[in-house]
N, C-alpha and C positions, 0 to 999 in steps of 0.2 A: 504494499499498499504505499502510496507517495507521501511524503512529508507536506506539512502545513507550509514549511519554508519553500519547498519546490513548486507548490502551487503558488504560494505568492509572486514567485518570480515568473512564473508563466502567465499569469493574468498581467502582471505588470508588462510583459513582452508583449501582449495583446493589446493593451491599451497606448502603449507608444506607438505600436503599429498602426494603430486606428488613427493617430494622430499623424503621425509622418507619411504615411503611405494613403490613408483614407480621408486626410482632412478634418477630421472630427476635432471639436474642442476638447481639451482635457477635462475640463469638469463633468461633461457629457460622457465622456468615454468612461471615467471613474465611477460614476453614478451609475452606470448600465452593468459594471462587471464586479463592483465590489461586495455584491449581497453575499451572504452566506461565510463571509470571514469574521473572525473575531475582531475585537477592537485592536487589540495589538497588531494584529496583521493587516488591518486597514491602514494603521499609522506607517507601518513598514511598506506597504503597497504606496501610499503617497509620496514618501520620502524617494523610493525607488524612481517612479515616475517622473516627479518633479525633478529630481537629480538629473535624470538621464536627458530630459528635454533642456535643462539649464546648461548642460555640457554636450549639446547634439554634436557640434562640429569638431571637438576634440574627439570624441569617442568614435565619431564616424571614421576621423583619421587614421585613429590606432586600428580600427578594424581593418581598413585598407591595408595597412602594413602587415597585417596579421594574416590576411586570408592570400591563398595564393592566386585565387581567382575570385571574382564578385559572385556573390550568390544568386540565383536566379530570383526574378521578382516575385514568383509564386512562393518563395520561402523568406519573403520580408520579415515575418514575424521572428524568424531565426536571427537576422540582422539586429533586430529590436532586443532579442535576448542576448546576443555578444555585448551589446551596448550596457544592458543591464549589469551582465557581469562585471563588465572593464568598469563601471561606474563605481561598482562595490568594491575593487580592488584599489581604485586609484582615489577614492574621495569619501570613503565611510569607516566607520569602524567596525563593521561587521567582520569578523576574523576570517583570513583568506580561505581556509580550509572549507568553510560553511560557504562562502561566495561562491567557490568552484563546484564543490560537490552538489550544492542544490540548484544552483543554475544548469549543469549539465543534466541533473535528474528532470529539471523543467523541460528541456528538449524532449524527453520522452512523454511528458504529460501534453505537449502541444503536438503528438503525433507525428513527432520528428525524430524517431530512435536513430535512425543512420547519423543525423547530425551531432548527436549526443558526444562523439569523440572529437569532432571538429571543435565543438565548443571548449572542451576540455584542453585540446592541443592548444588553441588559442590563449586560453587565459592561463596556462601554465606557460607559455611562451612569453605572455605579457610580463608574469611575474619574474622570470629568468632573465629577459633581457632588460627590465626595469625601464621601460617606453616612458613610463610617467614624468621621469626625470629629463627626459630630451627638451631642450628649448623649442618653441613653435614661431616659426618665422611666418607661417601662412596667417594672414589677419583674421580670417572666418574662426580658425582654429584656437587662436591666441584670443580672442575676445568671445568667442561663442556665439557670434551674431551673424545675421546673412550680410553679405558684402553692400547691397543697396541701402541698408540701414546704418551700417558703418559711415559711408559716405555722406549720408545725410546728416547725422549728428556731427561729421567734422564740419560740414558746411555751415550749419546753425550753430553749433558751440564749438569753434576753435579752441578755446582754453578751457573748454569742459568736458569735451566728447569722451576721454577715457574715463574719467570720473563716472561719467553717465553709464558707461558700458559695464564697469566694474559693480556699480549699485544694482544695475540690472540683474546681476547674476548672484546677489545675494538673497536670503531669504528675508521676506518681509516681516515685520513684527506685527503683532496683534493689539489693535487699537479697538477701543470702545467709546461709545458715544452715550454719556450719562443723561437720562430724561431731565431735563431742566426744570420741566414743570412739575416735577415731584422732589427734587433735591439737588443740590450743588455737586460738584464732580469730588470736592473735596470729602464730603459726607459718604459718597458711594465708595470712595478709596478707602474710608475707613471700614466699610461692611466687607470689602476686598480684603483686608489685611485681617478682618476677624474669621475670614474663611482661609487664611492660609494664601491669599493671593497677593503678590506684589503689584503695584502698579504706580505709573509716575506722571504728574501733569506736565502741560507744555504751555508755558506763558504766552497768552494771546488767543488760545482757543479752549473758552471756557468750559466745553463739555468734554473734552477729550482725555482720555486715560490711556496710557501705553503699559500694557503687560508686560512684566520681565520674560514670561515663558508664556507661550501660546496655551489656551486653558479651552476644554469643552464648554460650551454655551451652558451644559446642564449644570456645571458646577458654579456659574455665576448666579449671584445672589440677586433673586427679582428678576432674571432674565426673561422667564415665561410671561410675567405680568407686567412687562414693558419697562422696567426701571431702567435696563441699558441696552445698548444695540451694538452690533459689531460693525464698524464704518471707518476708514482711514481718517486720521486726522484732517489730511488735506482736502478730503471730500467735505468734511464738516465746515470749511469756510464758506461754503455756497450759501446756506441757509441764512447764516449771521450776516453776512455781507449784502444779500437782498434784502433783509428785513432792516439793518441798519438805513437802508435808505427810504423803504416805502412799506405800508400795511395795505390793509383791503383786500381787493380781489387780486390772487395770485395764480399763475399758470404755471404748471410743473411740464414744460413740454420734454417728450422721451423721458417718462420717468420712472419705468421699471428699473431695477427690482422694487423701488418705492424708498430706499434710504433718505434722500434728500427730502421726499414729499414727508416723511415722518418727523425729520428734522426741524422743517419749515411749521409743520403744526404744534410740534413740542415747545420751539422757541417764541412762535407767533402766539400762540395762545388764543383768545377770542377775538384777536384783531384781524384775523385774516380769514378769508372765504378761499380754499384752494381747490382749484381742478386740476387734475394730472391726466394728461394724457399719454398714451402708448400705442406705437403702432403694430407691435406684435402681441395678438391677442393673447397667445400661449403665456405671456408674461403676466396679464393683467391679475392674474391669480397670486403672484407673488406681492404686487401691491397691496392686495386686499389683505393679505396674509399678514403683512408686515404692519398695516394700519390697524388691523384689528388686535393684533398683539399689545399696541401701543394704547388701545381704547381711544383711537381717532377715526374721523371721518372725513371723507373728500370726495367731491365729484370726479369720479374715474371713468374714464372715457376711451374706448378700444378704437383708435382710428389714427391717420396721418397726419401728424402735427403739420406738414408742410402744405396740407390742403385743408384749410380751415371751414371753407365753403360748406366742407360734409358735416361739421360737427359744432361748429362755433354759434353760440346765441345772438351775437351781436352785441354782447355789452362789452365794453373795454375792460381792460386788466390795468392796475395798478403797477403791478411788476410781473416781470416773465423770467422765469429762469429755463434758460435752453441749456441743457446738459446735453449737447451735440454728439451724435454718433462720430468715432472718431478710429483712429488706427490703434487707440490705447497703447502707444507707445510708453506711457509713462506708468503703467502698472504692470509691465514685464516680471517685476519679482514675484507678483503673483500669479500671473499667468505665462509661465514660460513657452507655451504652445504659440503665444503670438508670434513669437521670432520665426515660428515654420510655417504659419497659416496666412500671413499677412506679406502681401507682394508691393512693390514700388508702385505699379499700376492703381492699387487701391486707393493711395493717398488722393490721387486726382480725383477719382470718384467721389471720396469721401469730402473733399474740398468744394466739390459742385454740391453735395447734399447740405453742408454746412450752410453756405451761401444761400441756397434754396430756403433752407428754415428759417435764416435770419429776414429775407425777403417777406415770406408769408407770415411770420410772428409780428413783425415789427407795425402793421397796420392795425393789428389787436391792442396796442398799447396806448392807453391814454396820455395825452399831452403831460408833461411832468412826471411820468412814470418813468421807470429803468428797467432794463433789459439786462441781466448778467448772463454773458456768453462763457461756457465752461467747457473744456475739454479734458481727457486725460491722456493728452498727447504732448510730446515733446518736440513736436516739428514745426517749425515755422509756416509750412504751408497749410496746416490746418488752423493755425492761432493766429498771430498778429497779422498775417498776410489776408487772411479772411475778413477780419474786424477792419483792417485798413481800407481794402476795396471795398466793403460795406460802408463806410463813412465817407469815402471818396463819392461815392454815389446818393448819399442821403443829406442834404443840408440841415435836416431836422433831427439829426443825430450828433451827439457830441460826446467825448469821453468825458467820464467822471472817473478819476485817478485817486479820490479820497478812500483808503482803505478802511475797514470797519474799526480797527485798532490798529496802533502804531507798534504792538509787540510782534504782528507777523511780519513786519516789513523786512526783517533779518532773514526770513524764511524764502524771499522771493527776490527774482531777478526782474528789475524793471525793463521792459520792452518798449519800442517804440509806440506799440498801443498794448497795453495790458501788462499783466504780471506773469511770469513763468516761476511755480517750483519745480526743482530738478530731482528727480526719484533720488533717494538715499538723505536728503536734506533733514536733518534732525528725525531722521527714520520715517518720513512722509514718503507717499508715491508721489509721482510726476503729475502736477495739474497746471493748467492753465486758466487765467479767469481776466475778462474784460468787461467793465461795465459802462453801458452807454444809457445816456439821458435822453429823452425826446424833449426837443423844445417845446415851450410853449408861444403858439403863435400869436 
């Protein structure tokens, strides 16, 4: 009977193959394949999958050196399994003997018994020749990013691109958003401490707590009742920023999964009337689920925000939060599959969509109102370039560069239009913000 360890490695190979060959998202592939595993095995599975995808180009390069000839496409799951084995030997605390023996056994579980010997030989040779210590001259292998993204970051961030690439390959910390309508972050920090969970605050972000170690939400005091939510601190800036400018009728465009909607309702209290729009009907449930846990209500609409004629009731909004679809290159730490699933051509398509959303939503904003444009991208093509082009075409739109508080100034890089948080800054994800005010004629 196969060991549990071999089964985890076999499932990890199937998930990695689904991403690298099948183009699936990592989260979806894990969700479809982790049932039946114990909690400890699920933790190991995630560690292997995330690690292999973070180091994809390095592992792929080593595999190429170890194999006499490339594996056939029909055996792509074995290529993925070899990467799983190499990752264990090069970058984990898994004992070498367990990494080798259980990865070899996994080949048999994958119904590829003839490849078990090949996996064993490659892993043994990797250990013997100590390939992990060889310097990497190839940029893709050195930085574990696709070339198009490396070049884009060099162009946009000539002084910071290396730090961005390093940060992208690190594990992201776990941030919480404390429900400010019920308690202050310091109070919840005390509740965490009483439960044996260490957390720290970040000045300027009044609702944010950074956990010293990731923790299951089941262990967080009051989580099921809405006392806290999991949300990166950089994303928490959005609601506070918009609410520092305006209250009243607020539109959260592209709202799923509902984190920013929930934060708006927590921080805005009874001063706002929220409408949340999401084009992906399958994600509407996540918005409702999040708001139900918080005990909050909003008008939730399944519709394309760029086509308001189909859903808008004609009443102007005082504020608009446009969390625009983007390349998500600022959250690669949390989603390493982005490096494999995104293409350079995607950025141009997304730029057109971002511009279309701005054009469609601007007429819905009341004079004197504010629109906060947000992405989790680090690329100028989706950020300041989009906002600059919009400002050039709209005389009634002006930049509002007043931050919600001065404590977050050091977290941000000021751009010609808006502000950029680079991934890894104070443990934050990469986010872009630009606030636009509509002139009163």
